[in-house]
C-alpha positions in Angstrom: 0.0 0.0 0.0 1.1 3.6 -0.6 -0.1 6.9 0.6 -0.9 9.6 -2.0 -0.7 13.3 -1.4 -3.7 15.5 -2.0 -3.4 18.3 -4.5 -3.8 21.2 -2.2 -3.3 24.2 -4.5 -3.2 25.2 -8.1 -1.0 28.3 -8.4 -0.9 30.6 -11.4 2.4 32.4 -11.6 2.5 35.4 -13.9 3.1 34.2 -17.4 3.6 30.6 -16.3 1.6 27.4 -16.5 -0.2 26.0 -13.6 2.1 24.7 -10.8 1.0 21.9 -8.4 1.6 22.4 -4.7 0.9 19.3 -2.7 0.3 19.0 1.0 1.6 15.7 2.4 2.4 14.3 5.8 0.0 16.7 7.5 1.8 19.8 6.3 -0.2 22.7 4.8 0.7 25.0 2.0 1.7 28.5 3.4 -1.2 30.8 4.2 -1.2 33.9 2.0 -2.7 37.3 2.5 -6.2 37.8 1.2 -7.0 39.6 -2.0 -4.0 38.7 -4.2 -5.2 38.0 -7.7 -3.3 36.0 -10.3 -4.6 35.4 -13.8 -3.6 33.5 -16.9 -5.0 33.8 -20.4 -5.0 30.5 -22.2 -5.5 29.4 -25.8 -6.5 25.8 -25.2 -9.0 26.4 -28.0 -9.3 29.1 -30.6 -11.4 31.9 -29.1 -12.0 30.2 -25.8 -14.9 31.6 -23.8 -14.8 30.0 -20.4 -17.8 30.6 -18.2 -19.0 27.9 -15.7 -16.3 26.6 -13.4 -16.2 23.7 -10.9 -13.5 21.7 -9.0 -13.3 18.0 -9.7 -12.8 15.3 -7.1 -9.1 15.1 -8.0 -8.5 18.9 -7.6 -8.7 19.6 -11.4 -10.5 22.7 -12.6 -13.4 22.1 -15.1 -14.8 24.8 -17.4 -17.7 25.2 -19.7 -16.1 26.7 -22.8 -18.5 28.7 -25.0 -16.0 29.3 -27.7 -18.6 28.5 -30.4 -20.2 31.8 -29.6 -17.2 33.4 -31.3 -15.2 31.5 -33.9 -14.1 28.5 -31.8 -15.8 25.4 -30.4 -18.1 24.7 -27.5 -16.3 22.2 -25.3 -15.8 21.1 -21.7 -12.3 21.8 -20.6 -10.2 20.5 -17.7 -6.9 21.6 -16.5 -5.1 19.3 -14.0 -2.6 20.1 -11.2 0.3 20.1 -13.7 -1.3 22.6 -16.0 -2.3 20.1 -18.7 -5.4 20.9 -20.6 -7.9 18.3 -21.8 -10.8 19.0 -24.2 -14.0 17.0 -24.2 -16.8 17.3 -26.8 -17.7 13.7 -27.7 -21.2 13.2 -26.4 -22.2 16.8 -26.6 -25.2 17.3 -28.8 -24.9 19.2 -32.1 -25.2 22.9 -31.4 -24.5 22.5 -27.6 -23.7 25.5 -25.6 -22.5 24.5 -22.1 -23.0 27.1 -19.4 -22.8 26.5 -15.7 -21.1 23.6 -13.9 -21.2 21.8 -10.6 -19.7 18.6 -9.1 -21.7 15.9 -7.4 -20.7 13.6 -4.5 -19.6 10.8 -6.9 -17.1 13.1 -8.6 -19.1 13.6 -11.8 -19.5 17.1 -13.2 -22.9 18.4 -14.3 -23.5 21.3 -16.7 -26.4 23.1 -18.3 -26.7 23.2 -22.1 -28.5 26.2 -23.7 -27.8 25.0 -27.2 -30.0 24.0 -30.1 -31.3 21.0 -28.1 -31.4 22.2 -24.4 -30.3 19.7 -21.9 -28.6 19.0 -18.6 -25.3 17.2 -19.1 -23.1 15.0 -17.0 -19.4 14.3 -17.6 -17.4 11.7 -15.7 -13.8 12.4 -14.5 -12.7 10.3 -17.5 -14.5 12.5 -19.9 -17.6 10.5 -20.8 -20.5 12.9 -21.6 -24.2 12.1 -21.3 -27.0 14.6 -21.8 -30.5 14.5 -20.5 -33.6 16.4 -21.7 -36.6 14.2 -21.0 -38.6 16.0 -18.5 -37.6 19.5 -19.6 -40.7 21.6 -20.6 -41.0 22.7 -24.2 -39.2 26.0 -24.6 -37.2 25.6 -21.4 -33.5 26.8 -21.4 -31.5 25.4 -18.4 -29.2 28.1 -17.1 -27.5 28.0 -13.6 -27.3 24.9 -11.5 -26.1 23.9 -8.0 -25.9 20.8 -5.8 -28.6 20.2 -3.3 -29.7 17.8 -0.7 -29.4 14.1 -1.5 -27.2 14.6 -4.5 -29.9 16.3 -6.6 -28.9 19.1 -9.0 -31.1 22.1 -9.0 -31.2 24.5 -12.0 -32.9 27.6 -13.2 -34.7 27.6 -16.6 -35.1 30.6 -18.8 -36.7 30.5 -22.3 -40.3 30.5 -23.3 -41.3 28.4 -20.3 -39.3 29.6 -17.2 -39.0 27.5 -14.1 -37.0 25.9 -11.4 -35.9 22.4 -12.1 -34.1 19.5 -10.5 -32.4 16.4 -11.9 -31.7 13.3 -10.0 -28.4 11.4 -10.2 -30.1 9.0 -12.6 -31.1 11.8 -14.9 -34.8 12.2 -14.0 -35.9 15.9 -14.6 -38.8 17.7 -12.9 -39.6 21.4 -13.4 -41.7 23.8 -11.3 -43.4 26.8 -12.8 -46.6 27.6 -10.9 -46.2 30.7 -8.8 -43.6 32.6 -10.9 -44.3 36.2 -11.7 -45.4 37.1 -15.2 -42.3 37.5 -17.4 -40.1 35.7 -14.9 -36.4 35.0 -15.9 -35.0 32.7 -13.2 -31.3 33.3 -12.9 -29.3 32.2 -9.9 -30.2 29.8 -7.2 -29.1 28.4 -3.8 -30.5 25.1 -2.5 -31.0 24.7 1.2 -30.4 21.7 3.4 -34.2 21.4 4.1 -34.9 20.7 0.4 -36.1 24.2 -0.4 -34.4 26.6 -2.9 -33.9 30.3 -3.1 -33.6 31.9 -6.5 -33.3 35.2 -8.3 -35.7 36.5 -10.9 -34.2 38.8 -13.5 -37.5 39.4 -15.2 -37.0 43.2 -15.4 -34.3 42.5 -18.1 -37.3 42.2 -20.5 -40.9 43.0 -19.5 -41.2 41.4 -16.0 -40.2 42.2 -12.5 -36.9 41.6 -10.8 -37.5 39.7 -7.5 -36.3 37.1 -5.1 -38.1 33.8 -5.2 -38.4 30.7 -3.0 -39.3 27.2 -3.9 -40.5 25.2 -0.9 -39.7 21.6 -0.3 -43.2 20.8 -1.4 -42.7 22.5 -4.7 -44.6 25.8 -4.0 -43.1 29.0 -5.5 -43.4 32.5 -4.0 -41.7 35.7 -5.0 -41.1 39.1 -3.3 -39.5 42.5 -3.9 -39.6 43.7 -0.3 -36.2 44.8 0.8 -34.7 45.1 -2.7 -33.0 48.4 -3.7 -34.5 50.6 -6.4 -33.6 49.4 -9.9 -32.5 46.0 -8.5 -31.0 43.4 -10.8 -30.5 40.2 -8.7 -28.2 37.6 -10.4 -26.0 35.0 -8.9 -26.7 33.3 -5.5 -24.8 31.4 -2.8 -25.6 30.1 0.7 -23.7 29.9 4.0 -24.0 27.1 6.6 -25.6 29.4 9.2 -28.7 29.4 7.0 -28.3 32.8 5.3 -28.4 33.1 1.5 -26.6 35.9 -0.5 -27.0 37.3 -4.0 -25.2 39.5 -6.4 -27.2 42.6 -7.5 -26.1 43.9 -10.8 -27.5 47.3 -9.9 -24.5 47.8 -7.5 -25.2 45.8 -4.3 -24.8 42.5 -2.5 -27.9 41.2 -0.9 -28.5 39.0 2.1 -31.6 36.8 2.8 -32.1 35.7 6.4 -33.5 32.2 7.3 -36.9 33.9 7.8 -36.7 35.6 4.4 -35.8 39.1 5.3 -33.8 40.8 2.6 -31.0 43.4 3.3 -28.7 44.9 0.7 -25.2 46.3 1.1 -23.5 48.9 -1.1 -20.9 50.6 1.0 -17.4 49.4 0.0 -18.3 48.7 -3.7 -16.4 50.7 -6.3 -18.3 53.3 -8.3 -20.5 51.9 -11.1 -20.1 48.4 -9.9 -22.0 45.4 -11.3 -21.8 42.3 -9.2 -22.6 39.2 -11.2 -21.7 35.9 -9.5 -21.2 35.0 -5.8 -19.8 32.0 -4.0 -19.1 31.0 -0.4 -15.4 31.1 0.4 -13.3 28.9 2.6 -12.6 31.9 4.9 -16.3 32.1 6.0 -17.0 35.1 3.8 -18.7 35.5 0.4 -16.7 36.3 -2.7 -18.2 37.8 -5.9 -17.2 38.9 -9.4 -17.8 42.5 -10.4 -18.2 43.3 -14.1 -18.7 47.1 -13.6 -16.7 50.0 -15.0 -13.7 48.8 -12.9 -13.8 45.0 -13.0 -12.9 43.4 -9.7 -13.2 40.4 -7.4 -15.0 41.3 -4.2 -15.5 40.0 -0.7 -18.3 40.6 1.8 -18.3 39.4 5.4 -21.3 38.0 7.2 -21.7 41.4 8.7 -21.9 43.1 5.4 -18.5 44.7 5.1 -17.3 44.8 1.5 -13.8 44.9 0.0 -12.9 44.8 -3.7 -9.7 43.8 -5.3 -8.6 44.5 -8.9 -4.8 44.4 -9.0 -3.7 41.3 -10.9 -6.7 41.1 -13.3 -5.9 41.2 -17.0 -6.5 44.4 -19.0 -10.2 44.5 -20.0 -11.0 41.6 -17.7 -14.6 40.4 -17.3 -14.6 38.0 -14.3 -17.6 35.7 -14.6 -18.3 32.6 -12.6 -16.3 31.6 -9.5 -15.9 28.7 -7.1 -14.0 27.9 -3.9 -11.1 25.5 -4.4 -9.7 22.9 -2.0 -6.5 25.0 -1.8 -8.3 27.6 0.2 -8.5 30.1 -2.7 -11.4 31.2 -4.9 -11.1 30.5 -8.6 -12.9 32.4 -11.4 -13.3 32.5 -15.1 -12.6 35.5 -17.3 -14.8 36.0 -20.4 -12.7 38.8 -21.9 -10.1 38.6 -24.8 -8.8 35.1 -25.4 -10.4 33.8 -22.2 -8.7 33.1 -19.0 -8.8 31.6 -15.5 -7.5 33.0 -12.2 -7.7 32.9 -8.5 -7.9 35.3 -5.6 -6.3 34.3 -2.3 -8.5 34.3 0.8 -5.8 33.9 3.4 -7.0 30.4 4.3 -5.1 27.2 3.9 -6.0 23.9 2.2 -9.1 22.1 3.5 -7.7 18.6 3.6 -4.1 18.4 4.8 -3.4 14.9 3.4 -5.0 12.0 1.6 -6.8 9.2 3.4 -4.9 6.0 3.9 -5.9 2.6 2.6 -4.6 0.0 5.0 -3.9 -3.7 4.2 -6.2 -6.4 5.6 -5.2 -7.7 9.0 -5.7 -11.3 7.7 -5.7 -12.8 4.2 -9.0 -12.0 2.6 -9.9 -9.6 5.3 -11.4 -6.1 4.8 -9.4 -3.1 3.6 -9.7 -0.1 5.8 -9.9 3.6 5.0 -8.6 6.2 7.5 -9.8 9.7 7.0 -7.4 12.6 6.4 -7.1 15.5 8.8 -9.1 18.6 8.1 -9.1 22.3 8.9 -11.9 24.7 9.9 -12.9 27.2 7.2 -14.1 30.4 8.8 -16.1 29.2 11.8 -17.4 26.2 9.9 -16.5 22.7 11.0 -16.3 20.0 8.3 -19.0 17.4 8.2 -19.2 13.9 7.0 -22.9 13.7 6.9 -24.3 17.3 6.5 -26.1 16.6 3.2 -26.4 12.8 3.5 -23.9 12.0 0.7 -20.6 12.8 2.5 -18.3 10.3 3.9 -16.4 7.3 2.5 -16.8 6.0 -1.0 -15.0 3.0 -2.4 -14.0 2.6 -6.1 -13.0 -0.6 -7.9 -10.9 0.0 -11.0 -12.0 3.6 -10.9 -15.8 2.9 -10.7 -17.7 3.9 -7.6 -19.2 0.9 -5.8 -22.8 1.7 -5.1 -23.9 1.0 -1.6 -20.4 0.8 -0.3 -20.2 4.0 1.6 -18.4 2.7 4.6 -14.9 2.6 6.1 -14.1 -1.0 5.0 -14.3 -3.1 1.9 -13.7 -6.8 1.3 -10.3 -7.3 -0.4 -10.4 -7.9 -4.1 -7.2 -9.6 -5.5 -6.2 -8.2 -8.9 -8.4 -5.2 -8.6 -7.3 -1.5 -8.2 -9.1 -0.3 -5.2 -9.4 3.3 -4.1 -11.0 5.1 -1.1 -12.4 8.5 -1.5 -13.4 10.7 1.5 -15.7 13.7 1.0 -16.4 16.4 3.6 -18.8 19.3 3.3 -18.1 22.9 4.2 -21.1 25.1 3.6 -24.3 25.0 1.6 -22.7 22.8 0.2 -19.0 22.9 -0.7 -17.5 19.5 -1.1 -13.8 18.7 -0.6 -12.6 15.3 -1.7 -9.4 13.3 -1.2 -8.6 9.9 -2.7 -6.0 7.2 -1.8 -5.3 4.1 -3.9 -4.1 0.6 -2.8 
């Protein structure tokens, strides 16, 4: 048996490829000051247009590349810890336009497809793509998606028939529309641990009303404008473990929704003519957001509403788009401008998992293999959980394939088989951090 190190950081040095920084033997990567941005333009495809971003179970970064909107190709891209790019398109439908991305507890990546034949797609770590559309309402255009309770992916649907949808791990799709305001354009969303979902409605972009919506665990939709600033343009959403939900307001504010539904918006600290677009929970216990205003920036807001923005390090003409927390303790983002790029902003927090789990040899011939969990850190005031959403914990794989129903700390020995143990913990609403060891 051998112990594998977890990829703890992906570092972009100016003008250099990605460099892997591993944390082994319980040692963490050095903690850096918050707000330092590093960005790298890439030409993995002609006219790359990276938008959605997610972190895979092996620490790789995955992107939805909308290059076909220019003169390139629409693809799914992955960059590993050594800076190697991989392109995946086989399995995408003709005319596909991948948009947002999220990772599930089994390590698969999910994405929305707003192309000629709208769908929800899934791509395995090996690059196998499957798309699902049965269950989508006619005229539905899946947009943003996020992981919810029980491994279900929730998504917002624009198009002629707007709605809030969910897709199960097996690909079963259900959409909810009753209760939406006339002219609704669902945009961002944040699933809650009770099975309900908050979402933003950007209907004022056309002939509707901009509002905040809520889908109950029973499938009932309600919307409100109380507490929103004048001219509001609610866009991306994110949740925190304490039960609060946050949203980016393109009119120049960051909004907070209390567990009871009270809305408060914060503007002090934003740069003039700001336009927050996307927001994500960070490993430091704060919220981080992208700002596509007159002076593009990456911003941070504390749970108390204190806002700080950072712009130094962004490329000239940058348009930071989607973002996600990484297992290295930093927040990663995509840049829509120019040739397309990716970058990160330091949060001042170290890696979530300090080492890989350990697969131990059986105590007797034919006995069970054991998996020992890695040590973890606290992010902000949040303790890691092995059961917060019901899908965390131990997962065994045989020859790279997850063994269904084997989420336990031991597994019968299988001579001649490559057996791996994967440990997943949750920080937040939810943010998954995964480590894997192989026998």
